[in-house]
C-alpha positions in Angstrom: 216.9 75.2 123.1 218.5 76.0 119.8 222.2 75.1 119.7 223.1 74.9 116.0 223.5 78.2 114.1 224.6 79.3 110.7 228.3 80.4 110.4 227.2 84.0 110.1 224.7 83.9 113.0 226.8 82.0 115.6 229.3 84.9 116.2 226.4 87.2 117.1 224.8 84.7 119.4 228.2 84.3 121.3 228.9 88.1 121.3 225.5 88.9 122.8 225.2 85.9 125.2 222.1 84.6 123.6 222.9 81.0 124.4 225.2 79.2 126.8 226.8 77.1 124.0 226.4 76.4 120.3 228.0 75.2 117.1 227.8 75.8 113.4 227.8 73.2 110.6 231.3 74.4 109.9 234.3 74.8 112.2 232.9 77.4 114.6 231.6 76.8 118.1 231.4 78.4 121.5 231.0 77.2 125.1 230.3 79.9 127.6 232.8 82.7 127.2 235.2 80.9 124.8 234.7 81.1 121.0 236.5 78.4 119.0 237.5 77.5 115.5 237.9 73.8 115.3 239.1 73.0 118.9 241.1 76.2 119.3 239.9 79.3 121.2 240.3 82.4 119.1 238.2 84.7 121.2 237.2 84.9 124.9 235.0 87.2 127.0 236.6 88.1 130.4 235.0 89.8 133.3 236.9 91.4 136.3 235.6 93.7 139.0 232.5 94.6 137.0 234.3 95.2 133.7 233.9 93.1 130.6 236.4 92.9 127.7 237.2 90.5 124.9 240.5 88.8 124.1 241.0 88.1 120.4 243.9 86.0 119.0 244.7 87.5 115.6 247.3 84.8 114.7 246.8 83.4 111.2 246.0 79.7 111.9 244.4 78.8 108.5 242.2 80.3 105.8 239.1 78.9 107.3 239.9 80.2 110.8 240.8 83.6 109.4 237.3 83.9 107.9 235.8 83.0 111.3 238.1 85.5 113.0 236.8 88.3 110.8 233.2 87.4 111.4 233.8 87.2 115.1 235.5 90.6 115.3 232.6 92.1 113.2 230.1 90.7 115.7 231.6 92.2 118.9 229.8 95.5 119.6 231.9 98.6 118.9 231.3 99.8 122.4 233.2 96.8 124.0 236.9 96.8 124.8 239.0 94.3 122.8 242.5 93.2 123.6 244.5 91.5 120.8 247.1 88.8 121.2 249.1 86.6 118.9 249.5 83.3 120.8 248.8 80.9 117.9 248.8 77.7 120.0 246.5 75.0 118.6 244.1 73.8 121.2 244.6 76.8 123.4 241.8 78.0 125.8 242.7 81.7 126.0 241.6 81.5 129.6 243.6 84.6 130.7 243.0 86.7 133.8 243.7 90.5 133.4 247.0 89.9 135.3 248.0 87.0 132.9 247.1 89.2 129.9 249.3 92.0 131.2 252.2 89.6 131.8 251.8 88.1 128.3 252.4 91.6 126.7 255.4 92.2 129.1 256.9 88.8 128.1 256.3 89.6 124.4 258.2 92.9 124.8 261.1 91.1 126.6 261.5 88.7 123.6 263.2 91.6 121.7 266.5 92.5 123.3 266.3 96.1 124.5 269.4 97.5 122.9 269.7 100.7 120.9 268.4 100.4 117.3 271.1 100.6 114.6 270.7 103.0 111.7 271.9 100.2 109.5 269.0 97.9 110.4 265.4 98.8 109.7 264.3 95.3 111.0 266.0 96.0 114.3 264.3 99.4 114.6 260.9 97.8 113.8 261.5 95.2 116.5 262.3 97.8 119.0 259.2 99.8 118.3 257.1 96.6 118.4 258.6 95.7 121.8 257.6 99.1 123.2 254.2 98.7 121.7 253.7 95.5 123.7 254.5 97.5 126.8 251.9 100.0 125.9 249.4 97.2 125.5 250.3 95.9 129.0 249.7 99.4 130.3 246.3 99.6 128.6 245.3 96.3 130.2 246.3 97.7 133.6 244.5 101.0 133.1 241.3 99.3 132.0 241.1 96.8 134.8 242.6 99.0 137.5 245.9 97.1 138.0 249.1 98.7 139.1 251.0 100.2 136.1 253.7 102.5 137.5 256.6 100.1 136.8 255.4 99.6 133.2 255.2 103.4 132.6 258.8 103.8 133.8 260.0 101.2 131.3 258.2 103.1 128.5 259.7 106.4 129.5 263.2 105.0 129.4 262.7 104.0 125.8 261.5 107.4 124.5 264.7 108.6 122.9 265.5 105.3 121.2 261.8 105.0 120.0 262.2 108.4 118.2 265.4 107.2 116.6 263.8 104.0 115.5 260.8 105.7 114.1 263.0 108.1 112.0 264.8 105.1 110.5 261.5 103.4 109.6 260.2 106.6 108.0 263.4 106.9 105.8 263.0 103.3 104.6 259.3 103.9 103.9 260.0 106.8 101.6 262.3 104.6 99.5 259.6 102.0 99.1 256.9 104.6 98.1 257.8 104.5 94.4 257.6 100.7 94.2 254.3 100.7 96.0 252.9 103.3 93.6 253.9 101.2 90.6 252.2 98.1 92.1 249.0 100.0 92.8 248.8 101.4 89.3 249.1 97.9 87.9 246.4 96.6 90.3 244.0 99.4 89.4 244.5 98.8 85.6 243.8 95.1 86.1 240.7 95.8 88.2 239.2 97.9 85.3 239.3 95.0 82.9 238.9 91.9 85.1 235.3 90.5 84.8 235.6 88.6 88.1 236.6 91.4 90.5 235.2 91.5 94.0 233.3 94.5 95.5 235.3 97.0 97.6 233.4 99.0 100.1 234.5 102.7 100.8 236.8 103.0 97.8 238.0 106.4 98.9 239.9 104.8 101.8 241.0 101.7 99.9 244.6 101.0 100.5 246.9 102.8 98.1 244.2 104.5 96.1 245.7 107.9 97.0 248.8 107.0 95.0 247.0 106.6 91.7 247.1 109.3 89.1 243.9 111.4 89.1 242.5 110.1 85.8 243.1 106.5 86.7 241.7 107.1 90.2 238.4 108.4 88.9 238.0 105.4 86.5 238.9 103.1 89.4 236.3 104.7 91.7 233.6 104.4 89.0 234.3 100.7 88.4 234.3 99.9 92.1 230.9 101.7 92.6 229.5 99.7 89.7 230.8 96.4 91.2 229.6 97.3 94.7 226.1 98.1 93.4 225.8 94.8 91.6 227.0 92.8 94.6 224.6 94.6 97.0 221.6 94.0 94.7 222.4 90.3 94.3 222.7 89.9 98.1 219.4 91.7 98.7 217.7 89.4 96.2 218.9 86.3 98.0 222.2 85.4 96.5 225.1 84.1 98.6 227.3 86.9 97.4 230.7 87.7 98.9 230.6 91.2 100.4 233.3 93.6 101.6 234.2 93.3 105.3 232.7 96.6 106.5 230.1 97.4 103.8 226.9 99.1 104.9 224.5 96.9 106.8 221.8 95.6 104.4 218.5 93.8 105.1 216.6 91.0 103.4 213.7 88.7 104.1 214.2 84.9 104.5 210.7 84.1 105.8 210.0 83.9 108.7 213.1 86.0 109.5 214.8 89.2 108.6 218.5 88.6 107.9 221.2 91.2 108.0 224.3 91.3 105.8 226.4 90.7 108.9 224.5 87.4 109.5 222.2 88.3 112.4 218.6 86.9 112.1 215.4 88.1 113.8 211.7 87.2 113.3 210.0 89.4 110.7 207.3 90.2 113.3 209.9 91.6 115.7 211.5 93.6 112.8 208.1 95.1 111.9 207.4 96.0 115.5 210.8 97.6 115.8 210.3 99.5 112.5 207.2 101.2 113.9 209.0 101.9 117.2 212.0 103.6 115.6 209.9 105.6 113.0 207.9 107.1 115.9 211.2 108.1 117.6 213.1 109.2 114.5 212.6 113.0 115.0 213.6 113.2 118.7 216.0 110.2 118.8 216.2 107.4 121.4 219.0 105.8 123.5 218.8 102.7 125.7 219.0 104.1 129.2 216.7 102.3 131.5 214.1 101.7 128.8 214.9 98.8 126.5 213.6 97.4 123.3 214.2 93.8 122.2 214.6 92.7 118.6 214.5 89.0 118.6 217.3 88.0 121.0 219.1 91.3 120.5 218.7 94.8 122.1 218.2 98.1 120.3 220.9 100.6 121.4 220.0 103.9 119.8 217.9 105.7 117.2 219.6 108.8 115.8 219.7 111.0 112.7 221.8 108.4 110.8 219.6 105.4 111.5 219.4 102.6 114.1 222.2 101.1 116.2 222.0 97.6 117.6 225.2 96.0 118.8 227.7 95.9 115.9 224.9 96.9 113.5 224.5 100.5 112.1 221.5 100.5 109.8 220.9 103.6 107.7 217.4 105.2 107.3 217.7 104.6 103.6 218.1 100.9 104.1 215.4 100.7 106.8 213.0 102.5 104.5 213.9 100.4 101.5 213.3 97.2 103.4 210.1 98.4 105.0 208.6 99.3 101.6 209.6 95.8 100.3 207.5 94.3 103.2 204.6 96.7 102.7 205.0 98.1 106.2 204.8 101.7 105.1 201.3 101.6 103.6 
């Protein structure tokens, strides 16, 4: 049984339960439900009364672990429930029951003293809102797993008035910072236009702060980003180990005997061709996994719709499917 996977593939193997344990040549590994970076669990799958969810520790341990955290989050199917914590203990197991996860969020809320936020202290207001947010997370855990939550709801209700006051204070401070932020973003965009080593940015229209740019600079910035994106995507499709944006469109390439996705999943080319013919036949009427299943390597196809194909965390457009099929001579 294969137990060594590439750093891109291992997160998908864990998220889809394709092996009981495994490791990568780097710092990632998994054993059952726990996914680790070095010897520290940064993700865990939990099951309770027929429900499955994932716990993800988003604490920043190191640059290398942050990269693994991003890959792991990307591999968890969008249909799955994810609860986020910030424990940050090296060597931790993250072996939490739903009750322990609920109690963790309640304890995090209690760390901030529940006193009325002062209009002279934005930091205090942010802490107050954050503490209430932890109570909402505890409530979400209870509602998902069917645990009692009435006491938590009452605590949240008591904080409503002070939450509104704290939120107003935060908004006032944010307005004062807007001018500074605009100036920084303009400087960033102007540098991006002339820097030869810029990185691709997917979905530039929602890139942070782009709405603050003057219209003429914004259009030049959009054009430059699209140019850089196109170059990076072409290089990846041609086999280069190119750094891609976190949520760029899923792309496909051949690394015989496999088809590889830009998210790091790998399936045999023979399975990919069989699936291509399956989805093309169903493109007009659509298809959804409901009793009938279709395996693609070790993965399962979830849906065929007007936008493309869905398989776990992958959303592959018809344009990309057709492009790859033509490159493999599957359409002749």
